[in-house]
C-alpha positions in Angstrom: -14.9 -5.4 24.3 -12.8 -7.6 26.5 -10.4 -5.1 28.3 -7.4 -7.5 28.6 -7.6 -8.6 25.0 -8.1 -5.1 23.8 -5.0 -3.9 25.7 -2.9 -6.7 24.2 -4.1 -5.9 20.7 -3.6 -2.2 21.0 -0.1 -2.6 22.5 1.4 -4.5 19.5 -0.4 -2.4 16.8 1.7 -0.5 14.3 0.2 2.9 13.7 -0.5 3.9 10.1 -3.5 3.4 7.9 -5.5 6.6 7.2 -2.9 8.9 8.6 -0.2 7.6 6.3 2.9 5.4 6.5 5.6 6.3 8.9 8.9 4.6 8.2 12.3 5.3 9.7 14.2 2.7 7.6 14.0 -0.4 5.5 13.0 -3.9 6.6 15.8 -6.3 6.1 16.9 -10.0 6.3 18.4 -11.3 9.5 18.1 -7.9 11.3 18.7 -9.6 14.7 21.9 -11.5 13.8 24.1 -9.1 15.8 21.7 -7.9 18.5 19.9 -11.3 19.2 21.4 -14.0 17.2 18.9 -16.7 18.2 15.8 -14.6 17.9 14.3 -16.3 14.8 15.2 -19.7 16.1 13.4 -19.1 19.4 10.3 -17.9 17.6 10.3 -21.0 15.3 10.9 -23.5 18.1 8.0 -22.2 20.2 5.6 -21.8 17.3 6.4 -25.2 15.9 5.9 -26.8 19.3 2.5 -25.2 19.8 1.3 -25.9 16.2 2.2 -29.5 16.6 -0.4 -29.8 19.4 -2.9 -27.3 18.0 -3.4 -27.4 14.2 -5.8 -24.4 14.3 -3.0 -21.9 15.2 -1.6 -21.2 11.6 -4.9 -19.7 10.5 -4.9 -17.5 13.7 -1.4 -16.3 13.3 -1.8 -15.7 9.6 -4.8 -13.4 10.1 -3.1 -11.8 13.0 -0.3 -10.7 10.7 -2.7 -9.6 8.0 -4.4 -7.4 10.5 -1.3 -6.0 12.2 -2.6 -2.5 12.2 -6.2 -3.4 13.0 -6.2 -5.9 15.8 -8.5 -4.0 18.2 -11.4 -4.0 15.7 -14.4 -6.1 16.4 -13.8 -8.7 13.6 -10.5 -9.7 15.2 -11.5 -10.1 18.8 -12.3 -13.8 18.3 -8.7 -14.5 17.3 -6.8 -16.9 19.5 -3.1 -17.4 19.8 -2.1 -14.3 21.7 -1.0 -16.4 24.7 1.6 -18.0 22.4 2.8 -14.6 21.3 3.2 -13.7 24.9 5.1 -17.0 25.5 7.5 -16.1 22.6 8.0 -12.6 23.9 8.7 -13.8 27.4 11.4 -16.2 26.2 13.0 -13.5 24.0 13.1 -11.1 26.8 15.1 -13.6 28.8 17.6 -13.8 26.0 17.7 -10.3 24.6 15.8 -7.7 26.7 13.9 -5.1 24.7 15.4 -6.1 21.4 12.8 -8.0 19.4 9.5 -6.2 18.7 6.1 -7.7 19.1 5.4 -6.7 15.5 8.3 -8.8 14.2 7.2 -11.7 16.4 3.8 -11.7 14.8 5.3 -11.6 11.3 7.6 -14.5 12.1 4.9 -16.5 13.9 2.6 -16.3 10.8 5.4 -17.6 8.5 6.6 -20.3 10.9 3.1 -21.6 11.9 2.0 -22.0 8.2 5.4 -23.5 7.3 5.2 -26.2 10.0 3.4 -28.6 7.7 6.2 -28.3 5.2 9.0 -28.4 7.8 10.7 -25.5 6.1 10.1 -21.8 5.6 7.8 -21.2 2.7 8.4 -17.4 2.5 11.0 -14.9 3.6 10.3 -12.6 6.5 12.1 -9.3 6.6 12.5 -7.8 10.1 13.3 -4.6 12.1 9.7 -3.5 12.7 9.1 -1.5 15.9 6.0 -1.4 18.0 3.7 1.6 17.8 2.1 3.5 20.7 -1.0 5.0 19.0 -4.2 3.4 17.7 -7.5 4.8 16.6 -10.0 1.9 16.6 -12.1 3.9 14.0 -9.2 3.7 11.6 -9.0 0.0 12.1 -12.7 -0.5 11.5 -12.5 1.6 8.4 -9.7 -0.4 6.9 -10.7 -4.0 7.4 -12.1 -5.4 4.1 -15.6 -6.7 4.8 -16.5 -10.3 3.9 -19.5 -8.7 2.2 -17.4 -6.5 -0.1 -17.9 -6.6 -3.9 -14.8 -6.5 -6.2 -14.7 -2.7 -6.5 -14.6 -2.3 -2.7 -12.0 -5.0 -2.3 -9.8 -3.5 -5.0 -10.0 0.0 -3.5 -9.2 -1.4 0.0 -6.0 -3.1 -1.3 -5.1 -0.1 -3.5 -5.2 2.1 -0.5 -2.4 0.0 0.9 -0.5 0.1 -2.4 -1.4 -3.6 -3.2 -2.5 -4.7 -6.6 -5.3 -6.9 -7.9 -2.7 -9.7 -8.1 -1.9 -9.2 -4.4 -5.6 -9.2 -3.6 -6.2 -12.6 -5.3 -3.0 -14.1 -3.9 -3.5 -13.0 -0.3 -7.2 -14.1 -0.4 -5.9 -17.6 -0.2 -5.4 -17.0 3.5 -9.0 -18.4 3.5 -7.6 -21.9 2.6 -7.2 -22.4 6.4 -9.4 -21.5 9.3 -13.1 -21.1 9.9 -15.8 -18.6 9.2 -18.7 -17.5 11.5 -22.2 -18.0 10.1 -23.0 -14.3 10.7 -20.5 -13.2 8.1 -22.1 -15.2 5.2 -25.6 -16.4 6.2 -27.1 -13.5 4.3 -25.9 -15.3 1.1 -28.1 -18.2 2.2 -31.3 -16.6 3.3 -31.7 -13.0 2.3 -29.1 -12.0 -0.3 -31.1 -9.4 -2.1 -33.6 -8.7 0.7 -36.2 -11.1 -0.8 -35.6 -14.2 1.3 -33.4 -15.4 -1.5 -30.0 -17.1 -1.8 -26.9 -15.7 -3.6 -27.2 -17.1 -7.2 -23.4 -17.1 -7.5 -23.1 -19.7 -4.7 -23.0 -23.4 -5.6 -26.5 -24.7 -4.8 -25.2 -28.0 -3.3 -22.7 -26.1 -1.1 -25.4 -23.6 -0.1 -27.6 -26.5 1.0 -24.8 -27.9 3.1 -24.2 -24.5 4.7 -27.8 -24.2 5.6 -27.5 -27.4 7.6 -24.8 -25.7 9.6 -26.2 -22.2 9.8 -29.9 -22.6 10.2 -30.9 -18.9 10.4 -29.7 -15.4 9.9 -29.6 -14.9 13.7 -26.9 -17.6 14.2 -23.9 -15.8 15.7 -22.2 -18.8 17.2 -21.6 -21.6 14.6 -18.4 -21.8 12.6 -17.6 -23.7 9.4 -14.4 -24.4 7.6 -13.5 -21.8 5.0 -12.0 -24.5 2.8 -14.2 -27.6 3.2 -11.8 -29.8 1.3 -8.7 -29.3 3.4 -9.4 -26.8 6.2 -6.1 -27.4 8.1 -3.8 -27.7 5.1 -2.2 -24.6 3.6 -2.6 -25.1 -0.2 -4.2 -23.7 -3.3 -7.4 -25.6 -2.8 -9.1 -22.2 -2.2 -8.9 -21.4 -5.9 -10.3 -24.8 -6.8 -13.3 -24.0 -4.5 -13.7 -20.6 -6.2 -14.0 -22.2 -9.6 -16.7 -24.5 -8.3 -18.6 -21.4 -6.9 -17.8 -22.6 -3.4 -16.1 -19.5 -2.0 -17.6 -19.0 1.5 -17.9 -15.2 1.6 -19.3 -12.8 -0.8 -15.8 -11.2 -1.0 -14.4 -14.6 -2.2 -17.0 -14.9 -5.0 -16.3 -11.3 -6.0 -12.9 -12.4 -7.3 -14.7 -14.1 -10.2 -16.5 -10.9 -11.2 -13.4 -9.2 -12.6 -11.4 -10.5 -15.6 -8.0 -9.7 -14.2 -8.7 -11.3 -10.9 -10.3 -14.4 -12.6 -7.2 -14.8 -14.8 -5.0 -14.7 -11.7 -7.2 -17.3 -10.0 -6.7 -19.6 -13.0 -2.9 -19.0 -12.8 -2.8 -19.9 -9.1 -4.4 -23.3 -9.8 -0.9 -24.3 -10.4 0.5 -25.2 -7.0 4.1 -24.1 -7.7 3.0 -20.7 -9.1 0.8 -20.2 -6.0 3.6 -20.8 -3.4 6.0 -18.5 -5.3 3.4 -15.7 -5.7 2.1 -16.0 -2.1 5.6 -15.5 -0.7 6.2 -12.4 -2.8 2.8 -10.9 -1.9 3.4 -11.7 1.8 6.6 -9.7 1.7 4.8 -6.7 0.2 2.0 -6.9 2.6 4.4 -7.3 5.6 6.0 -4.0 4.7 2.8 -1.9 4.9 2.4 0.6 7.7 5.5 -0.4 9.6 7.6 1.7 12.1 11.3 1.2 11.8 14.5 3.0 12.8 14.0 5.2 15.9 10.3 5.4 15.5 7.9 3.7 17.9 9.3 1.4 20.7 10.2 -2.1 21.6 7.8 -3.4 24.1 9.0 -5.5 27.1 5.5 -7.0 27.2 3.2 -7.1 24.3 0.2 -6.1 26.4 1.8 -3.2 28.3 3.0 0.1 27.1 6.6 0.7 28.2 6.7 3.1 31.2 
């Protein structure tokens, strides 16, 4: 594990997960209006500037927010964008020293980066999170849903965080932007049931294309778009892909193996419904395992524990 990256990840983690949710108060709107009036404007200005020159950042920030309690785990070490979070934190410290938490910066960065293409916020972010000081990497690894999970495992993983099947399906649309590494889905192409076979639930034409990109099970380098139709656009095309059996990961295809989840997929084919539901599920997800009130701390630097 890269030591510098690991220390950054650990430093902005919010401790919770298997040991329970520790909360000292409620998240709220415009928490910084009295203590740091320009906080959210500063975050948005920097994030929009960086996204304008790097269209891959929204996917990175969105996943960073999804995994706020799990960043030091192996699946997340490939994430970029931490330098931008550092840039935001540095600017905020110039304006309001030790006021805005790294946890809130990540939550705002996810919203603002995805919203850039619309030039307006597409969901509401509640703030007043504080930064934690304890992390067990084993907890992180145990709580990251695997791209190989079946529906039962996915459902249990979300239920453990008080999220519903509806939230599971809605938040899975995070896969409408970004890329996937061959190693996380190549078994579906070459050895799905241990018989040198392909996953029968995967569209055969799509599988043939993926094989041209991932030529063996041992490919640990190549990446492909998770949404081949519009990989840089945040939209509901993910669900259209699912209905064509073109979900990249086994966990994507699993959503069509449960009636309630499948019905939700069908509902979210309506673009307006999707954006409304995504915003609501993001608010619920963003309130999981947060420290507030007098708990935790506000880091001066996101990669260094306060002395």
